[in-house]
All heavy atoms as TSV, in Angstrom:
chain	resi	resn	atom	element	x	y	z
A	1	ALA	N	N	0.843	-1.189	-0.005
A	1	ALA	CA	C	-0.006	0.007	0.001
A	1	ALA	C	C	0.887	1.247	-0.026
A	1	ALA	O	O	1.991	1.243	0.477
A	1	ALA	CB	C	-0.933	-0.020	1.208
A	2	SER	N	N	0.322	2.277	-0.527
A	2	SER	CA	C	1.019	3.554	-0.610
A	2	SER	C	C	0.755	4.408	0.606
A	2	SER	O	O	-0.186	4.139	1.370
A	2	SER	CB	C	0.576	4.288	-1.890
A	2	SER	OG	O	1.197	5.518	-1.968
A	3	VAL	N	N	1.524	5.509	0.762
A	3	VAL	CA	C	1.275	6.410	1.801
A	3	VAL	C	C	-0.064	7.127	1.630
A	3	VAL	O	O	-0.658	7.594	2.600
A	3	VAL	CB	C	2.421	7.474	1.875
A	3	VAL	CG1	C	2.436	8.369	0.687
A	3	VAL	CG2	C	2.347	8.319	3.170
A	4	ALA	N	N	-0.576	7.163	0.417
A	4	ALA	CA	C	-1.852	7.731	0.105
A	4	ALA	C	C	-2.702	6.723	-0.672
A	4	ALA	O	O	-2.290	6.229	-1.697
A	4	ALA	CB	C	-1.654	8.967	-0.753
A	5	PRO	N	N	-3.882	6.408	-0.094
A	5	PRO	CA	C	-4.703	5.408	-0.774
A	5	PRO	C	C	-5.054	5.719	-2.248
A	5	PRO	O	O	-5.114	4.804	-3.066
A	5	PRO	CB	C	-6.034	5.421	0.029
A	5	PRO	CG	C	-5.609	5.945	1.395
A	5	PRO	CD	C	-4.479	6.892	1.116
A	6	GLU	N	N	-5.120	6.967	-2.605
A	6	GLU	CA	C	-5.385	7.349	-3.982
A	6	GLU	C	C	-4.218	7.018	-4.905
A	6	GLU	O	O	-4.372	7.076	-6.141
A	6	GLU	CB	C	-5.820	8.810	-4.098
A	6	GLU	CG	C	-4.783	9.827	-3.630
A	6	GLU	CD	C	-4.935	10.184	-2.166
A	6	GLU	OE1	O	-5.497	9.392	-1.362
A	6	GLU	OE2	O	-4.498	11.258	-1.804
A	7	CYS	N	N	-3.070	6.729	-4.348
A	7	CYS	CA	C	-1.888	6.378	-5.147
A	7	CYS	C	C	-1.678	4.871	-5.283
A	7	CYS	O	O	-0.727	4.436	-5.904
A	7	CYS	CB	C	-0.638	7.006	-4.529
A	7	CYS	SG	S	-0.711	8.826	-4.403
A	8	ASN	N	N	-2.502	4.064	-4.630
A	8	ASN	CA	C	-2.313	2.625	-4.609
A	8	ASN	C	C	-2.262	1.990	-5.973
A	8	ASN	O	O	-1.459	1.111	-6.243
A	8	ASN	CB	C	-3.381	1.922	-3.780
A	8	ASN	CG	C	-3.163	2.113	-2.296
A	8	ASN	OD1	O	-2.051	2.486	-1.832
A	8	ASN	ND2	N	-4.159	1.833	-1.509
A	9	GLN	N	N	-3.151	2.432	-6.894
A	9	GLN	CA	C	-3.123	1.833	-8.193
A	9	GLN	C	C	-1.841	2.191	-8.977
A	9	GLN	O	O	-1.270	1.294	-9.610
A	9	GLN	CB	C	-4.383	2.323	-9.027
A	9	GLN	CG	C	-4.464	1.664	-10.386
A	9	GLN	CD	C	-5.707	2.082	-11.136
A	9	GLN	OE1	O	-6.522	2.788	-10.650
A	9	GLN	NE2	N	-5.860	1.574	-12.350
A	10	LEU	N	N	-1.380	3.424	-8.862
A	10	LEU	CA	C	-0.144	3.811	-9.525
A	10	LEU	C	C	0.987	2.998	-8.934
A	10	LEU	O	O	1.920	2.577	-9.661
A	10	LEU	CB	C	0.067	5.284	-9.351
A	10	LEU	CG	C	-0.743	6.215	-10.199
A	10	LEU	CD1	C	-0.580	7.669	-9.772
A	10	LEU	CD2	C	-0.412	6.046	-11.679
A	11	LYS	N	N	1.011	2.816	-7.621
A	11	LYS	CA	C	2.107	2.061	-6.976
A	11	LYS	C	C	2.066	0.616	-7.496
A	11	LYS	O	O	3.143	0.051	-7.800
A	11	LYS	CB	C	1.958	2.053	-5.457
A	11	LYS	CG	C	3.084	1.309	-4.758
A	11	LYS	CD	C	2.920	1.358	-3.250
A	11	LYS	CE	C	4.088	0.695	-2.495
A	11	LYS	NZ	N	4.650	-0.502	-3.041
A	12	ALA	N	N	0.917	0.005	-7.597
A	12	ALA	CA	C	0.805	-1.372	-8.061
A	12	ALA	C	C	1.329	-1.487	-9.507
A	12	ALA	O	O	2.034	-2.434	-9.867
A	12	ALA	CB	C	-0.650	-1.858	-7.953
A	13	GLN	N	N	0.980	-0.499	-10.368
A	13	GLN	CA	C	1.424	-0.515	-11.734
A	13	GLN	C	C	2.956	-0.408	-11.802
A	13	GLN	O	O	3.622	-1.091	-12.587
A	13	GLN	CB	C	0.751	0.651	-12.545
A	13	GLN	CG	C	-0.690	0.405	-12.761
A	13	GLN	CD	C	-1.369	1.636	-13.364
A	13	GLN	OE1	O	-0.762	2.759	-13.418
A	13	GLN	NE2	N	-2.579	1.487	-13.822
A	14	TYR	N	N	3.499	0.556	-11.022
A	14	TYR	CA	C	4.922	0.729	-10.996
A	14	TYR	C	C	5.665	-0.518	-10.448
A	14	TYR	O	O	6.649	-0.995	-11.066
A	14	TYR	CB	C	5.338	1.956	-10.154
A	14	TYR	CG	C	6.855	2.018	-10.004
A	14	TYR	CD1	C	7.658	2.353	-11.078
A	14	TYR	CD2	C	7.438	1.718	-8.784
A	14	TYR	CE1	C	9.033	2.346	-10.948
A	14	TYR	CE2	C	8.835	1.729	-8.638
A	14	TYR	CZ	C	9.623	2.038	-9.726
A	14	TYR	OH	O	10.964	2.084	-9.614
A	15	ASP	N	N	5.176	-1.046	-9.375
A	15	ASP	CA	C	5.801	-2.267	-8.788
A	15	ASP	C	C	5.793	-3.411	-9.762
A	15	ASP	O	O	6.801	-4.114	-9.914
A	15	ASP	CB	C	5.050	-2.666	-7.506
A	15	ASP	CG	C	5.359	-1.761	-6.310
A	15	ASP	OD1	O	6.277	-0.913	-6.420
A	15	ASP	OD2	O	4.635	-1.895	-5.313
A	16	ALA	N	N	4.685	-3.619	-10.484
A	16	ALA	CA	C	4.583	-4.702	-11.486
A	16	ALA	C	C	5.594	-4.481	-12.620
A	16	ALA	O	O	6.309	-5.376	-13.035
A	16	ALA	CB	C	3.171	-4.801	-11.997
A	17	CYS	N	N	5.622	-3.240	-13.096
A	17	CYS	CA	C	6.589	-2.868	-14.152
A	17	CYS	C	C	8.003	-3.095	-13.703
A	17	CYS	O	O	8.846	-3.731	-14.398
A	17	CYS	CB	C	6.374	-1.466	-14.607
A	17	CYS	SG	S	7.462	-0.916	-15.957
A	18	PHE	N	N	8.321	-2.628	-12.496
A	18	PHE	CA	C	9.703	-2.716	-12.020
A	18	PHE	C	C	10.089	-4.146	-11.847
A	18	PHE	O	O	11.199	-4.561	-12.245
A	18	PHE	CB	C	9.857	-1.966	-10.640
A	18	PHE	CG	C	11.218	-2.118	-10.104
A	18	PHE	CD1	C	12.235	-1.263	-10.449
A	18	PHE	CD2	C	11.503	-3.122	-9.159
A	18	PHE	CE1	C	13.520	-1.381	-9.928
A	18	PHE	CE2	C	12.766	-3.254	-8.615
A	18	PHE	CZ	C	13.778	-2.417	-9.041
A	19	ASN	N	N	9.239	-4.973	-11.240
A	19	ASN	CA	C	9.589	-6.374	-11.003
A	19	ASN	C	C	9.747	-7.129	-12.344
A	19	ASN	O	O	10.691	-7.943	-12.448
A	19	ASN	CB	C	8.481	-7.060	-10.184
A	19	ASN	CG	C	8.520	-6.583	-8.722
A	19	ASN	OD1	O	9.545	-6.161	-8.216
A	19	ASN	ND2	N	7.355	-6.572	-8.100
A	20	ARG	N	N	8.933	-6.829	-13.323
A	20	ARG	CA	C	9.099	-7.448	-14.649
A	20	ARG	C	C	10.424	-7.001	-15.261
A	20	ARG	O	O	11.167	-7.823	-15.789
A	20	ARG	CB	C	7.899	-7.087	-15.489
A	20	ARG	CG	C	7.848	-7.705	-16.850
A	20	ARG	CD	C	6.542	-7.399	-17.611
A	20	ARG	NE	N	6.163	-6.011	-17.641
A	20	ARG	CZ	C	5.201	-5.433	-16.892
A	20	ARG	NH1	N	4.510	-6.191	-16.059
A	20	ARG	NH2	N	4.941	-4.166	-16.991
A	21	TRP	N	N	10.691	-5.667	-15.242
A	21	TRP	CA	C	11.901	-5.123	-15.767
A	21	TRP	C	C	13.140	-5.761	-15.098
A	21	TRP	O	O	14.078	-6.179	-15.788
A	21	TRP	CB	C	11.928	-3.593	-15.633
A	21	TRP	CG	C	13.258	-2.986	-15.929
A	21	TRP	CD1	C	13.790	-2.695	-17.122
A	21	TRP	CD2	C	14.241	-2.637	-14.949
A	21	TRP	NE1	N	15.053	-2.154	-16.959
A	21	TRP	CE2	C	15.357	-2.092	-15.624
A	21	TRP	CE3	C	14.299	-2.668	-13.551
A	21	TRP	CZ2	C	16.501	-1.636	-14.986
A	21	TRP	CZ3	C	15.412	-2.225	-12.909
A	21	TRP	CH2	C	16.502	-1.665	-13.619
A	22	TYR	N	N	13.126	-5.814	-13.779
A	22	TYR	CA	C	14.265	-6.304	-13.051
A	22	TYR	C	C	14.564	-7.788	-13.443
A	22	TYR	O	O	15.731	-8.094	-13.673
A	22	TYR	CB	C	14.003	-6.164	-11.544
A	22	TYR	CG	C	15.198	-6.547	-10.715
A	22	TYR	CD1	C	16.242	-5.640	-10.484
A	22	TYR	CD2	C	15.300	-7.800	-10.112
A	22	TYR	CE1	C	17.349	-5.926	-9.714
A	22	TYR	CE2	C	16.402	-8.117	-9.349
A	22	TYR	CZ	C	17.414	-7.192	-9.170
A	22	TYR	OH	O	18.531	-7.520	-8.418
A	23	GLY	N	N	13.520	-8.579	-13.453
A	23	GLY	CA	C	13.715	-10.002	-13.772
A	23	GLY	C	C	14.045	-10.283	-15.208
A	23	GLY	O	O	14.868	-11.197	-15.517
A	24	GLU	N	N	13.379	-9.583	-16.085
A	24	GLU	CA	C	13.489	-9.866	-17.524
A	24	GLU	C	C	14.613	-9.103	-18.234
A	24	GLU	O	O	15.070	-9.538	-19.257
A	24	GLU	CB	C	12.171	-9.669	-18.217
A	24	GLU	CG	C	11.072	-10.580	-17.760
A	24	GLU	CD	C	9.721	-10.232	-18.364
A	24	GLU	OE1	O	9.671	-9.353	-19.273
A	24	GLU	OE2	O	8.744	-10.834	-17.935
A	25	LYS	N	N	15.003	-7.974	-17.691
A	25	LYS	CA	C	15.975	-7.164	-18.404
A	25	LYS	C	C	17.215	-6.871	-17.576
A	25	LYS	O	O	18.334	-7.149	-17.988
A	25	LYS	CB	C	15.336	-5.847	-18.864
A	25	LYS	CG	C	14.238	-6.111	-19.921
A	25	LYS	CD	C	13.809	-4.801	-20.540
A	25	LYS	CE	C	12.818	-5.132	-21.664
A	25	LYS	NZ	N	12.403	-3.933	-22.366
A	26	PHE	N	N	17.049	-6.234	-16.398
A	26	PHE	CA	C	18.191	-5.774	-15.617
A	26	PHE	C	C	19.132	-6.964	-15.276
A	26	PHE	O	O	20.321	-6.798	-15.428
A	26	PHE	CB	C	17.718	-5.118	-14.344
A	26	PHE	CG	C	18.838	-4.604	-13.512
A	26	PHE	CD1	C	19.561	-3.486	-13.852
A	26	PHE	CD2	C	19.251	-5.321	-12.379
A	26	PHE	CE1	C	20.612	-3.039	-13.077
A	26	PHE	CE2	C	20.324	-4.865	-11.597
A	26	PHE	CZ	C	21.017	-3.736	-11.982
A	27	LEU	N	N	18.600	-8.042	-14.841
A	27	LEU	CA	C	19.437	-9.196	-14.508
A	27	LEU	C	C	20.210	-9.769	-15.674
A	27	LEU	O	O	21.152	-10.493	-15.539
A	27	LEU	CB	C	18.648	-10.279	-13.818
A	27	LEU	CG	C	18.137	-9.922	-12.407
A	27	LEU	CD1	C	17.282	-11.014	-11.845
A	27	LEU	CD2	C	19.268	-9.543	-11.450
A	28	LYS	N	N	19.770	-9.388	-16.928
A	28	LYS	CA	C	20.406	-9.836	-18.146
A	28	LYS	C	C	21.328	-8.760	-18.734
A	28	LYS	O	O	21.752	-8.839	-19.842
A	28	LYS	CB	C	19.363	-10.306	-19.134
A	28	LYS	CG	C	18.555	-11.516	-18.611
A	28	LYS	CD	C	17.501	-11.885	-19.562
A	28	LYS	CE	C	16.700	-13.053	-18.953
A	28	LYS	NZ	N	15.538	-13.391	-19.752
A	29	GLY	N	N	21.492	-7.676	-17.974
A	29	GLY	CA	C	22.383	-6.577	-18.413
A	29	GLY	C	C	21.774	-5.399	-19.115
A	29	GLY	O	O	22.430	-4.455	-19.449
A	30	ASP	N	N	20.433	-5.434	-19.321
A	30	ASP	CA	C	19.743	-4.343	-19.991
A	30	ASP	C	C	19.305	-3.293	-18.952
A	30	ASP	O	O	18.447	-3.597	-18.146
A	30	ASP	CB	C	18.534	-4.858	-20.741
A	30	ASP	CG	C	17.814	-3.768	-21.574
A	30	ASP	OD1	O	18.138	-2.574	-21.414
A	30	ASP	OD2	O	16.920	-4.135	-22.358
A	31	THR	N	N	19.853	-2.120	-18.977
A	31	THR	CA	C	19.517	-1.109	-17.978
A	31	THR	C	C	18.598	-0.042	-18.526
A	31	THR	O	O	18.465	1.072	-17.946
A	31	THR	CB	C	20.794	-0.454	-17.430
A	31	THR	OG1	O	21.544	0.128	-18.483
A	31	THR	CG2	C	21.638	-1.465	-16.689
A	32	THR	N	N	17.975	-0.302	-19.678
A	32	THR	CA	C	16.976	0.610	-20.244
A	32	THR	C	C	15.880	0.889	-19.243
A	32	THR	O	O	15.375	0.014	-18.571
A	32	THR	CB	C	16.366	-0.014	-21.530
A	32	THR	OG1	O	17.384	-0.363	-22.435
A	32	THR	CG2	C	15.449	1.005	-22.189
A	33	ASP	N	N	15.549	2.186	-19.097
A	33	ASP	CA	C	14.493	2.603	-18.150
A	33	ASP	C	C	13.129	2.377	-18.750
A	33	ASP	O	O	12.641	3.206	-19.485
A	33	ASP	CB	C	14.703	4.044	-17.749
A	33	ASP	CG	C	13.711	4.537	-16.750
A	33	ASP	OD1	O	12.964	3.757	-16.208
A	33	ASP	OD2	O	13.689	5.746	-16.501
A	34	ASP	N	N	12.464	1.268	-18.406
A	34	ASP	CA	C	11.167	0.960	-18.950
A	34	ASP	C	C	10.023	1.514	-18.073
A	34	ASP	O	O	8.883	1.595	-18.484
A	34	ASP	CB	C	10.943	-0.542	-19.031
A	34	ASP	CG	C	11.774	-1.174	-20.157
A	34	ASP	OD1	O	12.374	-0.430	-20.937
A	34	ASP	OD2	O	11.818	-2.420	-20.179
A	35	CYS	N	N	10.331	1.809	-16.832
A	35	CYS	CA	C	9.277	2.191	-15.845
A	35	CYS	C	C	9.317	3.593	-15.299
A	35	CYS	O	O	8.533	3.973	-14.438
A	35	CYS	CB	C	9.353	1.182	-14.671
A	35	CYS	SG	S	9.301	-0.556	-15.174
A	36	GLY	N	N	10.213	4.376	-15.828
A	36	GLY	CA	C	10.401	5.760	-15.359
A	36	GLY	C	C	9.132	6.585	-15.412
A	36	GLY	O	O	8.839	7.345	-14.501
A	37	HIS	N	N	8.385	6.440	-16.494
A	37	HIS	CA	C	7.142	7.208	-16.621
A	37	HIS	C	C	6.111	6.866	-15.527
A	37	HIS	O	O	5.460	7.740	-14.986
A	37	HIS	CB	C	6.526	6.998	-17.996
A	37	HIS	CG	C	6.075	5.587	-18.252
A	37	HIS	ND1	N	6.969	4.511	-18.451
A	37	HIS	CD2	C	4.839	5.059	-18.312
A	37	HIS	CE1	C	6.273	3.418	-18.622
A	37	HIS	NE2	N	4.985	3.689	-18.562
A	38	LEU	N	N	6.084	5.599	-15.158
A	38	LEU	CA	C	5.153	5.159	-14.037
A	38	LEU	C	C	5.665	5.707	-12.715
A	38	LEU	O	O	4.895	6.157	-11.863
A	38	LEU	CB	C	5.024	3.653	-14.010
A	38	LEU	CG	C	4.241	3.055	-15.185
A	38	LEU	CD1	C	4.363	1.540	-15.149
A	38	LEU	CD2	C	2.813	3.481	-15.163
A	39	PHE	N	N	7.019	5.684	-12.475
A	39	PHE	CA	C	7.575	6.158	-11.269
A	39	PHE	C	C	7.279	7.666	-11.104
A	39	PHE	O	O	6.898	8.120	-10.012
A	39	PHE	CB	C	9.069	5.922	-11.189
A	39	PHE	CG	C	9.686	6.460	-9.926
A	39	PHE	CD1	C	9.465	5.804	-8.712
A	39	PHE	CD2	C	10.453	7.610	-9.933
A	39	PHE	CE1	C	10.011	6.295	-7.525
A	39	PHE	CE2	C	10.973	8.109	-8.765
A	39	PHE	CZ	C	10.764	7.470	-7.544
A	40	LYS	N	N	7.402	8.431	-12.165
A	40	LYS	CA	C	7.132	9.851	-12.114
A	40	LYS	C	C	5.684	10.121	-11.746
A	40	LYS	O	O	5.431	11.044	-10.947
A	40	LYS	CB	C	7.463	10.527	-13.435
A	40	LYS	CG	C	8.952	10.631	-13.699
A	40	LYS	CD	C	9.268	11.254	-15.037
A	40	LYS	CE	C	10.735	11.218	-15.331
A	40	LYS	NZ	N	11.091	11.723	-16.640
A	41	GLN	N	N	4.764	9.357	-12.295
A	41	GLN	CA	C	3.349	9.517	-11.930
A	41	GLN	C	C	3.053	9.201	-10.505
A	41	GLN	O	O	2.352	9.929	-9.811
A	41	GLN	CB	C	2.467	8.639	-12.869
A	41	GLN	CG	C	2.437	9.078	-14.338
A	41	GLN	CD	C	1.728	8.072	-15.158
A	41	GLN	OE1	O	0.964	7.227	-14.713
A	41	GLN	NE2	N	1.933	8.160	-16.501
A	42	TYR	N	N	3.668	8.092	-10.027
A	42	TYR	CA	C	3.471	7.708	-8.646
A	42	TYR	C	C	4.099	8.727	-7.716
A	42	TYR	O	O	3.483	9.144	-6.718
A	42	TYR	CB	C	4.060	6.292	-8.430
A	42	TYR	CG	C	4.073	5.867	-6.997
A	42	TYR	CD1	C	2.862	5.772	-6.276
A	42	TYR	CD2	C	5.256	5.547	-6.324
A	42	TYR	CE1	C	2.854	5.391	-4.937
A	42	TYR	CE2	C	5.241	5.164	-5.019
A	42	TYR	CZ	C	4.050	5.085	-4.343
A	42	TYR	OH	O	4.087	4.721	-3.020
A	43	LYS	N	N	5.297	9.160	-8.033
A	43	LYS	CA	C	5.968	10.150	-7.180
A	43	LYS	C	C	5.134	11.432	-7.079
A	43	LYS	O	O	5.016	12.013	-6.001
A	43	LYS	CB	C	7.364	10.412	-7.731
A	43	LYS	CG	C	8.180	11.422	-6.960
A	43	LYS	CD	C	9.532	11.619	-7.608
A	43	LYS	CE	C	10.290	12.734	-6.995
A	43	LYS	NZ	N	11.628	12.938	-7.655
A	44	ALA	N	N	4.595	11.887	-8.218
A	44	ALA	CA	C	3.781	13.076	-8.229
A	44	ALA	C	C	2.539	12.937	-7.324
A	44	ALA	O	O	2.168	13.833	-6.594
A	44	ALA	CB	C	3.370	13.430	-9.643
A	45	CYS	N	N	1.938	11.771	-7.386
A	45	CYS	CA	C	0.755	11.496	-6.555
A	45	CYS	C	C	1.118	11.541	-5.070
A	45	CYS	O	O	0.458	12.134	-4.257
A	45	CYS	CB	C	0.175	10.119	-6.950
A	45	CYS	SG	S	-1.346	9.674	-6.063
A	46	VAL	N	N	2.212	10.842	-4.731
A	46	VAL	CA	C	2.657	10.844	-3.336
A	46	VAL	C	C	2.969	12.231	-2.825
A	46	VAL	O	O	2.546	12.660	-1.764
A	46	VAL	CB	C	3.872	9.896	-3.165
A	46	VAL	CG1	C	4.522	10.059	-1.798
A	46	VAL	CG2	C	3.477	8.439	-3.351
A	47	TRP	N	N	3.749	13.007	-3.637
A	47	TRP	CA	C	4.061	14.375	-3.219
A	47	TRP	C	C	2.869	15.268	-3.103
A	47	TRP	O	O	2.850	16.149	-2.286
A	47	TRP	CB	C	5.173	14.962	-4.133
A	47	TRP	CG	C	6.513	14.546	-3.615
A	47	TRP	CD1	C	7.320	13.539	-4.081
A	47	TRP	CD2	C	7.197	15.110	-2.488
A	47	TRP	NE1	N	8.437	13.452	-3.299
A	47	TRP	CE2	C	8.391	14.389	-2.349
A	47	TRP	CE3	C	6.885	16.148	-1.637
A	47	TRP	CZ2	C	9.308	14.698	-1.299
A	47	TRP	CZ3	C	7.832	16.428	-0.615
A	47	TRP	CH2	C	9.012	15.692	-0.454
A	48	LYS	N	N	1.856	15.042	-3.917
A	48	LYS	CA	C	0.613	15.817	-3.801
A	48	LYS	C	C	0.042	15.605	-2.417
A	48	LYS	O	O	-0.345	16.578	-1.748
A	48	LYS	CB	C	-0.358	15.414	-4.895
A	48	LYS	CG	C	-1.689	16.143	-4.872
A	48	LYS	CD	C	-2.561	15.649	-6.042
A	48	LYS	CE	C	-3.872	16.410	-6.005
A	48	LYS	NZ	N	-4.845	15.820	-5.167
A	49	THR	N	N	-0.039	14.366	-1.981
A	49	THR	CA	C	-0.563	14.060	-0.691
A	49	THR	C	C	0.302	14.619	0.429
A	49	THR	O	O	-0.186	15.139	1.431
A	49	THR	CB	C	-0.726	12.522	-0.478
A	49	THR	OG1	O	-1.595	12.063	-1.526
A	49	THR	CG2	C	-1.234	12.140	0.864
A	50	ILE	N	N	1.607	14.521	0.264
A	50	ILE	CA	C	2.572	15.021	1.244
A	50	ILE	C	C	2.355	16.558	1.452
A	50	ILE	O	O	2.313	17.019	2.577
A	50	ILE	CB	C	4.019	14.718	0.827
A	50	ILE	CG1	C	4.328	13.251	1.064
A	50	ILE	CG2	C	5.025	15.604	1.576
A	50	ILE	CD1	C	5.610	12.757	0.534
A	51	ARG	N	N	2.186	17.263	0.321
A	51	ARG	CA	C	1.948	18.694	0.420
A	51	ARG	C	C	0.609	19.008	1.065
A	51	ARG	O	O	0.470	19.924	1.912
A	51	ARG	CB	C	2.050	19.350	-0.952
A	51	ARG	CG	C	3.525	19.507	-1.435
A	51	ARG	CD	C	3.639	20.337	-2.684
A	51	ARG	NE	N	3.027	19.676	-3.844
A	51	ARG	CZ	C	3.638	18.774	-4.619
A	51	ARG	NH1	N	4.866	18.408	-4.313
A	51	ARG	NH2	N	3.011	18.264	-5.602
A	52	GLU	N	N	-0.433	18.244	0.632
A	52	GLU	CA	C	-1.790	18.490	1.197
A	52	GLU	C	C	-1.841	18.300	2.737
A	52	GLU	O	O	-2.590	18.954	3.420
A	52	GLU	CB	C	-2.800	17.585	0.530
A	52	GLU	CG	C	-3.105	17.958	-0.882
A	52	GLU	CD	C	-4.004	16.929	-1.584
A	52	GLU	OE1	O	-4.243	15.851	-1.031
A	52	GLU	OE2	O	-4.397	17.227	-2.746
A	53	LYS	N	N	-1.036	17.372	3.218
A	53	LYS	CA	C	-0.974	17.097	4.699
A	53	LYS	C	C	0.116	17.865	5.390
A	53	LYS	O	O	0.346	17.613	6.586
A	53	LYS	CB	C	-0.822	15.577	4.892
A	53	LYS	CG	C	-2.027	14.798	4.387
A	53	LYS	CD	C	-1.891	13.331	4.650
A	53	LYS	CE	C	-3.151	12.616	4.096
A	53	LYS	NZ	N	-3.213	11.224	4.512
A	54	ASN	N	N	0.748	18.754	4.688
A	54	ASN	CA	C	1.796	19.594	5.263
A	54	ASN	C	C	2.995	18.760	5.787
A	54	ASN	O	O	3.725	19.212	6.652
A	54	ASN	CB	C	1.303	20.539	6.336
A	54	ASN	CG	C	0.409	21.594	5.769
A	54	ASN	OD1	O	0.662	22.112	4.691
A	54	ASN	ND2	N	-0.712	21.843	6.455
A	55	ILE	N	N	3.190	17.602	5.264
A	55	ILE	CA	C	4.324	16.742	5.662
A	55	ILE	C	C	5.586	17.270	5.036
A	55	ILE	O	O	6.681	17.082	5.530
A	55	ILE	CB	C	4.075	15.288	5.313
A	55	ILE	CG1	C	2.813	14.766	6.066
A	55	ILE	CG2	C	5.271	14.422	5.617
A	55	ILE	CD1	C	2.355	13.410	5.621
A	56	ASP	N	N	5.440	18.001	3.905
A	56	ASP	CA	C	6.611	18.576	3.200
A	56	ASP	C	C	7.408	19.466	4.108
A	56	ASP	O	O	8.656	19.513	4.057
A	56	ASP	CB	C	6.235	19.238	1.925
A	56	ASP	CG	C	5.251	20.366	2.078
A	56	ASP	OD1	O	4.395	20.322	3.002
A	56	ASP	OD2	O	5.276	21.305	1.252
A	57	LYS	N	N	6.702	20.216	5.006
A	57	LYS	CA	C	7.417	21.092	5.906
A	57	LYS	C	C	8.237	20.295	6.928
A	57	LYS	O	O	9.376	20.711	7.240
A	57	LYS	CB	C	6.427	21.982	6.636
A	57	LYS	CG	C	5.723	22.948	5.688
A	57	LYS	CD	C	4.680	23.798	6.365
A	57	LYS	CE	C	4.103	24.741	5.317
A	57	LYS	NZ	N	2.736	24.999	5.394
A	58	LEU	N	N	7.711	19.187	7.383
A	58	LEU	CA	C	8.484	18.311	8.296
A	58	LEU	C	C	9.704	17.762	7.590
A	58	LEU	O	O	10.785	17.675	8.165
A	58	LEU	CB	C	7.587	17.175	8.815
A	58	LEU	CG	C	6.405	17.564	9.682
A	58	LEU	CD1	C	5.502	16.341	9.929
A	58	LEU	CD2	C	6.882	18.168	10.973
A	59	ILE	N	N	9.535	17.365	6.369
A	59	ILE	CA	C	10.669	16.803	5.593
A	59	ILE	C	C	11.716	17.887	5.393
A	59	ILE	O	O	12.925	17.615	5.645
A	59	ILE	CB	C	10.149	16.282	4.214
A	59	ILE	CG1	C	9.267	15.064	4.420
A	59	ILE	CG2	C	11.317	15.967	3.288
A	59	ILE	CD1	C	8.548	14.609	3.196
A	60	ASN	N	N	11.321	19.034	5.023
A	60	ASN	CA	C	12.319	20.168	4.831
A	60	ASN	C	C	13.021	20.475	6.130
A	60	ASN	O	O	14.215	20.698	6.139
A	60	ASN	CB	C	11.639	21.396	4.262
A	60	ASN	CG	C	11.242	21.202	2.790
A	60	ASN	OD1	O	11.828	20.444	2.084
A	60	ASN	ND2	N	10.202	21.882	2.362
A	61	ASP	N	N	12.291	20.531	7.250
A	61	ASP	CA	C	12.919	20.794	8.524
A	61	ASP	C	C	13.904	19.705	8.903
A	61	ASP	O	O	15.029	20.003	9.406
A	61	ASP	CB	C	11.861	20.935	9.647
A	61	ASP	CG	C	11.047	22.202	9.539
A	61	ASP	OD1	O	11.439	23.085	8.772
A	61	ASP	OD2	O	9.959	22.255	10.201
A	62	ALA	N	N	13.559	18.461	8.658
A	62	ALA	CA	C	14.451	17.349	8.941
A	62	ALA	C	C	15.729	17.438	8.094
A	62	ALA	O	O	16.832	17.159	8.608
A	62	ALA	CB	C	13.756	16.062	8.735
A	63	ARG	N	N	15.572	17.867	6.845
A	63	ARG	CA	C	16.740	17.930	5.969
A	63	ARG	C	C	17.656	19.054	6.405
A	63	ARG	O	O	18.867	18.979	6.289
A	63	ARG	CB	C	16.283	18.198	4.538
A	63	ARG	CG	C	15.725	16.958	3.886
A	63	ARG	CD	C	15.285	17.219	2.466
A	63	ARG	NE	N	14.849	15.988	1.839
A	63	ARG	CZ	C	14.042	15.946	0.793
A	63	ARG	NH1	N	13.606	17.063	0.216
A	63	ARG	NH2	N	13.683	14.799	0.271
A	64	LYS	N	N	17.080	20.160	6.973
A	64	LYS	CA	C	17.912	21.225	7.465
A	64	LYS	C	C	18.709	20.805	8.682
A	64	LYS	O	O	19.853	21.204	8.862
A	64	LYS	CB	C	17.027	22.442	7.860
A	64	LYS	CG	C	16.461	23.160	6.665
A	64	LYS	CD	C	15.533	24.260	7.076
A	64	LYS	CE	C	14.739	24.867	5.958
A	64	LYS	NZ	N	13.736	25.796	6.395
A	65	GLU	N	N	18.086	19.990	9.538
A	65	GLU	CA	C	18.750	19.538	10.774
A	65	GLU	C	C	19.775	18.415	10.491
A	65	GLU	O	O	20.772	18.357	11.205
A	65	GLU	CB	C	17.672	19.002	11.748
A	65	GLU	CG	C	16.783	20.082	12.279
A	65	GLU	CD	C	15.687	19.534	13.200
A	65	GLU	OE1	O	15.812	18.384	13.651
A	65	GLU	OE2	O	14.732	20.302	13.432
A	66	ASN	N	N	19.503	17.606	9.486
A	66	ASN	CA	C	20.394	16.466	9.204
A	66	ASN	C	C	20.781	16.469	7.763
A	66	ASN	O	O	20.279	15.796	6.948
A	66	ASN	CB	C	19.685	15.148	9.506
A	66	ASN	CG	C	19.336	15.019	10.970
A	66	ASN	OD1	O	20.214	15.100	11.795
A	66	ASN	ND2	N	18.053	14.794	11.283
A	67	THR	N	N	21.805	17.327	7.469
A	67	THR	CA	C	22.257	17.357	6.077
A	67	THR	C	C	23.263	16.196	5.847
A	67	THR	O	O	24.202	16.043	6.597
A	67	THR	CB	C	22.963	18.668	5.766
A	67	THR	OG1	O	23.973	18.869	6.745
A	67	THR	CG2	C	21.980	19.846	5.821
A	68	PHE	N	N	22.968	15.417	4.883
A	68	PHE	CA	C	23.750	14.250	4.609
A	68	PHE	C	C	24.721	14.487	3.473
A	68	PHE	O	O	24.479	15.014	2.489
A	68	PHE	CB	C	22.900	13.002	4.275
A	68	PHE	CG	C	22.055	12.632	5.443
A	68	PHE	CD1	C	20.732	12.891	5.453
A	68	PHE	CD2	C	22.585	11.919	6.511
A	68	PHE	CE1	C	19.900	12.514	6.535
A	68	PHE	CE2	C	21.793	11.542	7.566
A	68	PHE	CZ	C	20.454	11.845	7.558
């Protein structure tokens, strides 16, 4: 499940794509990005929820305190 229920379908699509890519291509040496478009959609959905719940401010504060 995703951090946001509305992102669950996108997460499932990305996970399925990634697992297929990893097993069928990456392990055979093909590093072509087949799932990047799905990851971008999922990431956008998650960040939308993060901003709506004001979690982005917590993340930014944590990054200021712990610069890696």
